[in-house]
C-alpha positions as CSV (number, residue, x, y, z in Angstrom):
1,P,104.9,95.7,117.3
2,I,107.1,98.7,116.4
3,R,105.5,101.0,119.6
4,F,107.0,98.3,121.6
5,V,110.8,98.8,119.9
6,A,110.3,102.6,119.6
7,E,109.4,103.1,123.0
8,A,112.1,100.5,124.2
9,F,114.2,103.4,122.9
10,G,112.6,106.1,124.3
11,A,110.0,107.3,121.5
12,V,107.2,108.8,121.7
13,V,105.1,106.7,119.5
14,D,101.6,109.3,118.5
15,W,98.5,107.1,116.2
16,D,96.6,109.5,114.4
17,A,93.3,107.6,113.6
18,A,92.5,109.6,110.8
19,T,94.9,109.1,108.5
20,Q,96.1,105.8,110.2
21,T,99.6,106.8,110.4
22,T,101.9,106.2,113.3
23,T,103.8,109.1,114.2
24,I,107.3,108.5,116.0
25,T,109.5,111.2,117.5
26,I,112.8,110.5,118.8
């Protein structure tokens, strides 16, 4: 999953259910 990879790099993963998009902040 992208969340696991992103969090492994110390990123913050936000899920927007309204638009069904994922925002990854490094």
